[in-house]
Structure formats: structure tokens, C-alpha cells
Kinemage of the C-alpha trace (Angstrom):
@kinemage 1
@onewidth
@group {chain A} dominant
@subgroup {mainchain}
@vectorlist {calphas} color= white
{ca met a 1} P 28.167 172.231 -46.945
{ca phe a 2} L 25.168 173.212 -48.822
{ca arg a 3} L 21.718 171.623 -47.811
{ca phe a 4} L 18.739 171.324 -50.095
{ca arg a 5} L 15.683 170.617 -47.661
{ca leu a 6} L 13.098 169.015 -49.961
{ca thr a 7} L 9.017 168.249 -49.245
{ca ser a 8} L 7.860 165.268 -50.869
{ca ala a 9} L 6.171 167.647 -53.523
{ca ala a 10} L 9.828 169.372 -54.264
{ca leu a 11} L 11.132 165.498 -55.223
{ca gly a 12} L 8.346 165.084 -57.557
{ca gly a 13} L 9.288 168.706 -59.129
{ca ile a 14} L 12.901 167.877 -59.766
{ca arg a 15} L 13.914 168.749 -63.148
{ca phe a 16} L 16.819 168.293 -65.530
{ca gly a 17} L 17.651 170.997 -67.863
{ca ile a 18} L 20.625 172.043 -69.945
{ca ser a 19} L 21.581 175.800 -70.143
{ca pro a 20} L 24.197 177.143 -73.033
{ca leu a 21} L 24.733 180.436 -70.933
{ca cys a 22} L 25.651 178.323 -67.303
{ca glu a 23} L 27.932 176.350 -69.627
{ca met a 24} L 29.777 179.478 -71.042
{ca gly a 25} L 29.790 180.865 -67.511
{ca leu a 26} L 31.634 177.701 -66.027
{ca ser a 27} L 33.981 177.801 -68.829
{ca leu a 28} L 35.408 180.680 -67.686
{ca ser a 29} L 37.113 178.562 -65.103
{ca ala a 30} L 39.052 176.953 -68.120
{ca leu a 31} L 40.130 180.115 -69.430
{ca lys a 32} L 41.303 181.547 -66.274
{ca glu a 33} L 43.053 178.169 -65.295
{ca pro a 34} L 43.270 176.047 -67.775
{ca gly a 35} L 44.568 173.001 -66.231
{ca arg a 36} L 41.538 172.982 -64.179
{ca tyr a 37} L 39.759 170.836 -66.440
{ca pro a 38} L 41.998 168.594 -68.319
{ca leu a 39} L 39.200 166.783 -70.017
{ca gln a 40} L 38.454 170.017 -72.009
{ca leu a 41} L 42.110 170.769 -72.987
{ca pro a 42} L 41.220 169.812 -76.452
{ca trp a 43} L 38.620 172.545 -76.745
{ca leu a 44} L 40.628 175.293 -75.432
{ca ser a 45} L 43.099 173.796 -78.054
{ca arg a 46} L 40.939 173.796 -81.099
{ca thr a 47} L 39.390 177.243 -80.029
{ca ala a 48} L 42.930 179.237 -79.435
{ca arg a 49} L 42.849 181.056 -82.442
{ca ala a 50} L 39.204 182.005 -81.979
{ca arg a 51} L 39.736 183.029 -78.291
{ca glu a 52} L 42.382 185.841 -79.454
{ca arg a 53} L 39.121 187.885 -80.862
{ca ile a 54} L 37.149 187.333 -77.621
{ca asp a 55} L 36.841 190.400 -75.272
{ca his a 56} L 38.773 188.879 -72.401
{ca asp a 57} L 39.019 191.739 -69.888
{ca thr a 58} L 35.353 191.687 -69.808
{ca leu a 59} L 34.690 188.081 -69.622
{ca leu a 60} L 37.636 187.606 -67.170
{ca ala a 61} L 35.796 190.210 -64.929
{ca leu a 62} L 32.575 188.155 -64.351
{ca ile a 63} L 34.878 185.506 -62.331
{ca asp a 64} L 36.835 186.081 -59.120
{ca asp a 65} L 40.259 184.528 -58.114
{ca arg a 66} L 37.829 181.672 -56.229
{ca his a 67} L 36.329 180.824 -59.265
{ca trp a 68} L 33.188 182.224 -57.843
{ca leu a 69} L 30.586 183.772 -60.763
{ca pro a 70} L 27.434 186.167 -60.232
{ca asp a 71} L 24.209 184.502 -60.304
{ca phe a 72} L 23.410 185.741 -63.541
{ca leu a 73} L 25.580 183.485 -65.446
{ca ser a 74} L 23.919 180.825 -63.834
{ca pro a 75} L 20.037 180.646 -65.047
{ca arg a 76} L 17.765 178.009 -64.321
{ca pro a 77} L 17.091 176.461 -67.590
{ca ser a 78} L 13.450 176.391 -68.828
{ca ser a 79} L 13.869 172.954 -70.805
{ca pro a 80} L 16.393 170.531 -71.745
{ca leu a 81} L 16.179 172.573 -75.035
{ca thr a 82} L 17.203 175.873 -73.733
{ca arg a 83} L 18.696 178.380 -76.491
{ca ile a 84} L 21.389 180.949 -76.062
{ca glu a 85} L 19.578 183.405 -77.923
{ca asp a 86} L 16.726 183.153 -75.165
{ca glu a 87} L 19.187 183.538 -72.424
{ca leu a 88} L 21.054 186.380 -73.762
{ca asp a 89} L 17.954 188.355 -74.570
{ca ala a 90} L 16.972 187.568 -70.672
{ca leu a 91} L 20.289 188.661 -69.719
{ca ala a 92} L 19.984 191.873 -71.477
{ca arg a 93} L 16.945 192.682 -69.516
{ca ile a 94} L 18.080 192.260 -66.061
{ca asp a 95} L 17.539 194.720 -63.440
{ca gln a 96} L 20.498 196.834 -63.605
{ca arg a 97} L 20.881 197.031 -59.828
{ca ala a 98} L 20.788 193.167 -59.563
{ca phe a 99} L 23.432 193.271 -62.201
{ca val a 100} L 25.746 195.573 -59.947
{ca arg a 101} L 24.876 194.123 -56.722
{ca gln a 102} L 26.023 189.964 -58.229
{ca leu a 103} L 29.304 191.608 -59.311
{ca glu a 104} L 29.743 193.429 -56.255
{ca gln a 105} L 29.041 190.428 -54.234
{ca ile a 106} L 32.020 188.216 -55.895
{ca his a 107} L 34.620 190.864 -56.195
{ca gly a 108} L 33.635 193.351 -53.026
{ca arg a 109} L 33.577 195.942 -56.078
{ca thr a 110} L 32.704 196.623 -59.549
{ca pro a 111} L 35.122 195.412 -61.507
{ca ala a 112} L 37.398 198.079 -63.836
{ca pro a 113} L 36.384 196.635 -67.168
{ca leu a 114} L 32.327 196.906 -66.127
{ca ala a 115} L 32.848 200.049 -64.374
{ca gly a 116} L 30.672 203.199 -65.293
{ca pro a 117} L 27.044 202.974 -66.129
{ca pro a 118} L 25.202 199.926 -65.399
{ca ala a 119} L 23.205 199.886 -68.544
{ca gln a 120} L 26.831 200.098 -70.327
{ca ala a 121} L 28.344 197.618 -68.503
{ca val a 122} L 25.106 195.246 -69.314
{ca arg a 123} L 25.375 195.689 -73.142
{ca lys a 124} L 28.931 194.961 -72.754
{ca thr a 125} L 28.443 191.901 -71.021
{ca val a 126} L 26.087 190.449 -73.528
{ca glu a 127} L 28.067 191.457 -76.232
{ca ala a 128} L 31.128 189.545 -75.247
{ca leu a 129} L 29.174 186.801 -74.160
{ca arg a 130} L 27.550 186.472 -77.657
{ca asp a 131} L 30.896 186.811 -79.406
{ca tyr a 132} L 32.389 184.543 -77.169
{ca trp a 133} L 29.449 181.864 -78.119
{ca val a 134} L 29.607 182.326 -81.605
{ca leu a 135} L 33.358 181.937 -81.907
{ca cys a 136} L 33.927 179.384 -79.293
{ca phe a 137} L 31.096 177.678 -78.423
{ca gln a 138} L 28.947 177.240 -81.634
{ca pro a 139} L 31.021 175.059 -83.863
{ca his a 140} L 31.579 172.713 -81.266
{ca trp a 141} L 28.068 172.838 -79.520
{ca thr a 142} L 26.639 169.912 -81.358
{ca arg a 143} L 29.151 167.673 -79.782
{ca met a 144} L 29.010 169.130 -76.279
{ca arg a 145} L 25.071 169.218 -76.492
{ca thr a 146} L 25.424 165.478 -77.168
{ca ile a 147} L 27.252 164.645 -73.999
{ca leu a 148} L 24.792 166.608 -72.063
{ca glu a 149} L 21.530 165.003 -73.435
{ca ala a 150} L 23.141 161.652 -73.074
{ca asp a 151} L 23.724 162.360 -69.478
{ca val a 152} L 19.875 163.426 -68.858
{ca val a 153} L 18.687 160.144 -70.921
{ca tyr a 154} L 21.028 158.110 -68.567
{ca arg a 155} L 19.896 159.779 -65.305
{ca gly a 156} L 16.128 158.972 -66.320
{ca arg a 157} L 16.862 155.606 -67.071
{ca gln a 158} L 18.577 155.248 -63.840
{ca ile a 159} L 15.219 156.871 -61.988
{ca ala a 160} L 13.170 154.075 -63.968
{ca gln a 161} L 15.441 151.107 -62.975
{ca ser a 162} L 16.714 152.061 -59.411
{ca gly a 163} L 14.845 154.940 -58.301
{ca leu a 164} L 15.247 158.567 -57.374
{ca his a 165} L 17.660 157.740 -54.307
{ca ala a 166} L 20.209 156.126 -56.286
{ca met a 167} L 19.945 158.915 -59.234
{ca leu a 168} L 20.672 161.589 -56.687
{ca asn a 169} L 23.607 159.810 -54.802
{ca asp a 170} L 25.438 159.216 -58.136
{ca leu a 171} L 25.508 162.558 -59.826
{ca ala a 172} L 28.867 163.429 -58.068
{ca pro a 173} L 30.931 162.116 -54.881
{ca val a 174} L 30.144 165.108 -53.104
{ca val a 175} L 26.383 164.835 -53.732
{ca ser a 176} L 24.583 162.700 -51.344
{ca phe a 177} L 20.723 162.232 -50.706
{ca asp a 178} L 19.541 160.965 -47.386
{ca gly a 179} L 16.218 160.498 -48.280
{ca arg a 180} L 14.732 163.829 -47.518
{ca asp a 181} L 17.694 166.580 -48.149
{ca val a 182} L 19.901 166.606 -51.206
{ca ile a 183} L 23.674 167.623 -49.620
{ca val a 184} L 26.635 169.251 -51.360
{ca asp a 185} L 30.083 169.021 -50.194
{ca leu a 186} L 31.313 172.267 -51.223
{ca ala a 187} L 34.370 172.250 -49.435
{ca glu a 188} L 35.775 175.481 -48.729
{ca arg a 189} L 32.465 177.189 -49.019
{ca val a 190} L 30.227 176.922 -45.737
{ca val a 191} L 26.986 178.409 -47.079
{ca gly a 192} L 24.184 176.978 -45.204
{ca ser a 193} L 20.935 175.665 -46.561
{ca thr a 194} L 17.658 176.446 -48.504
{ca asp a 195} L 14.223 175.066 -48.215
{ca val a 196} L 13.043 174.139 -51.829
{ca gly a 197} L 9.381 174.912 -52.606
{ca asp a 198} L 7.080 172.600 -54.405
{ca asp a 199} L 8.247 173.118 -58.042
{ca gly a 200} L 11.334 171.417 -56.641
{ca phe a 201} L 15.144 172.160 -58.126
{ca ala a 202} L 16.935 171.942 -61.568
{ca leu a 203} L 19.518 169.305 -61.922
{ca val a 204} L 22.130 170.786 -64.676
{ca pro a 205} L 24.673 168.561 -66.459
{ca thr a 206} L 27.976 170.408 -67.301
{ca met a 207} L 30.972 170.025 -69.276
{ca phe a 208} L 32.945 172.459 -66.954
{ca glu a 209} L 32.511 171.173 -63.560
{ca asp a 210} L 34.868 169.110 -61.808
{ca ser a 211} L 32.775 168.345 -58.749
{ca ala a 212} L 29.095 169.855 -58.171
{ca asp a 213} L 28.163 173.334 -57.348
{ca val a 214} L 24.764 175.240 -56.521
{ca ser a 215} L 22.955 178.501 -57.496
{ca ser a 216} L 20.617 179.266 -54.563
{ca gly a 217} L 20.044 182.698 -55.966
{ca thr a 218} L 17.729 181.047 -58.742
{ca lys a 219} L 14.194 179.959 -58.166
{ca pro a 220} L 13.904 176.881 -58.021
{ca pro a 221} L 17.604 176.453 -56.775
{ca met a 222} L 19.855 174.633 -59.077
{ca leu a 223} L 22.327 172.157 -58.675
{ca met a 224} L 25.279 171.718 -61.165
{ca tyr a 225} L 27.401 168.434 -61.900
{ca pro a 226} L 29.637 166.872 -64.115
{ca ala a 227} L 28.147 165.120 -66.887
{ca arg a 228} L 29.187 161.756 -67.767
{ca gly a 229} L 31.152 160.720 -70.819
{ca gln a 230} L 33.254 163.615 -71.126
{ca ala a 231} L 36.410 161.522 -71.925
{ca ala a 232} L 35.081 160.374 -75.110
{ca leu a 233} L 34.204 163.969 -76.152
{ca trp a 234} L 36.831 164.584 -78.475
{ca glu a 235} L 37.824 161.018 -79.484
{ca thr a 236} L 36.257 159.005 -82.126
{ca glu a 237} L 34.187 156.097 -81.242
{ca arg a 238} L 36.315 152.511 -81.130
{ca val a 239} L 34.530 149.324 -81.059
{ca pro a 240} L 35.818 146.007 -81.394
{ca asp a 241} L 35.125 143.863 -84.600
{ca gln a 242} L 32.907 140.740 -84.398
{ca pro a 243} L 33.865 138.856 -88.082
{ca ala a 244} L 30.705 136.691 -87.985
{ca val a 245} L 28.457 139.639 -87.546
{ca val a 246} L 30.418 142.033 -89.829
{ca ala a 247} L 29.979 139.176 -92.462
{ca leu a 248} L 26.198 139.448 -91.759
{ca ile a 249} L 25.467 142.918 -91.558
{ca gly a 250} L 28.393 144.789 -92.174
{ca gln a 251} L 31.134 146.588 -90.277
{ca val a 252} L 29.578 149.831 -89.817
{ca arg a 253} L 26.226 148.756 -88.660
{ca thr a 254} L 28.112 145.933 -86.287
{ca arg a 255} L 29.787 148.783 -84.552
{ca leu a 256} L 26.754 151.080 -84.332
{ca leu a 257} L 25.033 147.908 -82.878
{ca ile a 258} L 27.737 147.239 -80.175
{ca ala a 259} L 27.943 151.046 -79.487
{ca leu a 260} L 24.251 150.885 -78.526
{ca ala a 261} L 24.664 148.667 -75.687
{ca ala a 262} L 23.808 152.199 -73.812
{ca pro a 263} L 21.063 154.136 -75.359
{ca ala a 264} L 22.127 157.367 -77.829
{ca ser a 265} L 20.705 158.882 -80.534
{ca ser a 266} L 21.689 159.386 -84.226
{ca thr a 267} L 23.322 162.676 -83.551
{ca glu a 268} L 25.340 161.410 -80.781
{ca leu a 269} L 26.560 158.623 -82.494
{ca ala a 270} L 27.535 160.702 -85.881
{ca val a 271} L 29.596 162.935 -83.136
{ca arg a 272} L 31.051 159.884 -81.551
{ca phe a 273} L 31.961 158.167 -84.777
{ca glu a 274} L 32.672 161.531 -86.754
{ca val a 275} L 30.220 160.581 -89.858
{ca thr a 276} L 27.051 162.270 -90.856
{ca thr a 277} L 23.817 162.196 -88.983
{ca ser a 278} L 22.337 161.242 -92.509
{ca ala a 279} L 24.367 158.173 -92.997
{ca val a 280} L 24.031 157.264 -89.319
{ca asn a 281} L 20.291 157.155 -89.730
{ca gln a 282} L 20.060 154.843 -92.727
{ca his a 283} L 22.036 152.255 -90.845
{ca leu a 284} L 19.686 152.608 -87.892
{ca arg a 285} L 16.584 152.246 -89.761
{ca val a 286} L 18.004 149.031 -91.207
{ca leu a 287} L 19.274 147.806 -87.864
{ca his a 288} L 15.747 148.748 -86.067
{ca ala a 289} L 13.408 147.289 -89.193
{ca gly a 290} L 15.641 143.960 -88.472
{ca gly a 291} L 14.456 143.706 -85.017
{ca leu a 292} L 18.243 144.383 -83.893
{ca leu a 293} L 17.347 147.616 -82.221
{ca thr a 294} L 14.379 149.510 -80.084
{ca ala a 295} L 13.372 153.021 -80.588
{ca ala a 296} L 11.821 155.452 -78.405
{ca arg a 297} L 11.413 159.299 -78.760
{ca his a 298} L 12.975 161.677 -76.297
{ca gly a 299} L 12.003 165.315 -76.762
{ca arg a 300} L 13.462 165.839 -80.369
{ca ser a 301} L 15.613 162.891 -80.796
{ca met a 302} L 14.902 159.196 -81.323
{ca ile a 303} L 16.665 157.247 -79.032
{ca tyr a 304} L 18.008 153.781 -79.858
{ca leu a 305} L 19.017 150.681 -77.857
{ca gln a 306} L 20.042 147.142 -78.507
{ca ser a 307} L 16.948 144.965 -78.475
{ca glu a 308} L 17.066 141.409 -77.048
{ca leu a 309} L 17.740 139.983 -80.523
{ca gly a 310} L 20.738 142.360 -81.068
{ca thr a 311} L 22.262 141.731 -77.756
{ca ala a 312} L 22.171 137.941 -78.461
{ca leu a 313} L 23.717 138.637 -82.042
{ca val a 314} L 26.877 140.654 -80.830
{ca ala a 315} L 27.319 138.492 -77.629
{ca ser a 316} L 30.303 136.558 -78.017
{ca lys a 317} L 32.270 133.665 -76.173
{ca asp a 318} L 35.527 135.034 -77.151
{ca ser a 319} L 37.096 136.856 -73.967
{ca ser a 320} L 39.113 138.987 -76.179
{ca leu a 321} L 35.899 141.024 -77.511
{ca ser a 322} L 34.340 141.205 -74.223
{ca his a 323} L 33.500 144.749 -72.925
{ca asn a 324} L 31.693 146.989 -70.495
{ca pro a 325} L 28.919 148.334 -72.441
{ca thr a 326} L 28.589 151.533 -70.525
{ca thr a 327} L 32.473 152.074 -70.877
{ca gln a 328} L 32.725 151.011 -74.638
{ca ala a 329} L 29.735 153.603 -75.284
{ca gly a 330} L 31.613 156.139 -74.089
{ca tyr a 331} L 29.788 156.885 -70.702
{ca ser a 332} L 32.605 155.694 -68.031
{ca arg a 333} L 32.318 157.896 -64.881
{ca arg a 334} L 34.950 160.001 -64.704
{ca ser a 335} L 36.925 160.039 -61.482
{ca thr a 336} L 37.249 163.040 -59.374
């Protein structure tokens, strides 16, 4: 088990973030052992041709047989809007001794593809990661990031409704909060504990974690946990029709309104329904102007949610149309 010992000030310093580099690092487990992440098999399938052009030897030298990664692949995200360009630039400037030391910590030696002058090994690593990003992540990042951002929005809403204690205990089955410490059951790894400073620690949702993991080498420390809604990542949204409502506002707007039983942005809805963001925005503006949706800004995104009037409109006494709003919107909690 790993224990984060939190002060009251540390609790106030908990922050969420999204790290593209961390996501790439964790995805190396899927390259090494595809069956480990069944929900991401569609991503592996869609990137099969592109992966023929990446530097497999260098990338797989960054992970060991236990699926451990060096800390430089788990940078603490500076915000929910962290850019891959900034993270790769920072990696290119890493202290070369730290780079070699972190590789040796997981492998017991410097792996052959990265042997030689440390400066050359750093450049080779950055180039391999940059190509991996362009070929395998960039084409799908909007879709992936939508799920990650939706998880952050959900966690914030959970804090507002149920408190920090409930949110921390819901991150993953292996994560618990006893009112003072956050405890992560890392199964075979017994790695001790760390005192979290007054700046708290980062919570990072990811598509490539089936349980939870920690990075104590970052300052402040970081906890990575599985993002909600991954099962819906590669599926087009399906919602039930309600003929009376369809006759009133049309089929597309009815389906958007039903989907917004849980908060979402226009970008997220466009991904889920496989339509353009501009088309979704047009319908959302009409629904919002008609009082059927509420809207609130979150960072650069506008988050929409059914208003009381909208909820009343789509409510149905027909049991065949009843559904769990959270599951219907693609946020059902994945079993582990």
C-alpha cells in the first residue's frame, strides 16, 4: 500500500490535471500487453497501421516487464489544459543524470536502445514520443480528452454535492480516504508513504489505468486513476426516442436533451454523437434559449445540463423509456 499523509492545508491544495505525456507513458502498457486494457482495444485497432511507423524499440525501453515507468513519463500536469508540446520541451531539458538514474531504477541497468551518451538517449526518447503522439494520439486526442475532462467535471460536481471525502473514496476501488490519509492498495508493491506538503497533490484521470497508480517522484505527488466513461469512448451515443417530445422540438434536440441528464460540453457531445461541434452548438443554443438547458463555463468549455423544465419535458411514465441518466450519458462506472 501507498499512503499519502495529508494535512488540512494539503487537502485544500488537491488539484485535478490532464497530462498528455502521462497518458502516452501509461499507454505503453497497452502496446506491451494489449489484453491489459480491453476498453482501449478499438484504439489499438485504429492505430495499427500508424504504429508500424513508430520507434517500438525506444518506446518499449521506457517500460519494464512489471509495467513500471520512469518518473519522467509521469509529469505533474500544470493544469487541466496541459499541452504535449510543453511537456516534451520540459523532457528535452531533463537533467541527464536523472534521466539515466530513473531508467536504471526500473530496469536495473540502461536498456540497450538507450545506451550510449545520455544526451543522445534523451533526444532519441523525445523524438520517439513525439512521433508516437503525432501518429497514434493526435488524431484521437479530442475524443480521449473529452472523456478525461468529463471526469474532472464529474469529480467537481461530486465534491459540491457530497464532499471531498465521498469524491476521494469513489476514485477507484483500490483508493480510500480515512479522513486524514489517502491510501492506495498497489497489490504486489509495498512502497510506503509520503507526507504531502501544503500544496497538496494532483489527481490525474487516465484512459490507460485499470486500477490506480502513484508517482511519488513528482512534487507535489500524483495519483492516477481510471477515468469514467471509457466504455463509451469509441461508441456513437444511443438514446431512446420520445415521440411526443420529438414532435415538439425535433429528434436531434430531443436526443441531446436526454443525453444532458449529466453535464457535458458541445465538444464531448459531438464526439459521442459523431457530428460536428458547430452543429451541436446550434441545437444547444436553441435549447438553452428555450429554458430547457442550463449552461456554465468550465475553463474554455461551456458545460450544459438539463434545467428543471428540460427534465420535466423528457420525463416519461412509459417504463420502456426510463433509464439511468448517468449510464445513458456514457458515464457508467467501469467494473474492475
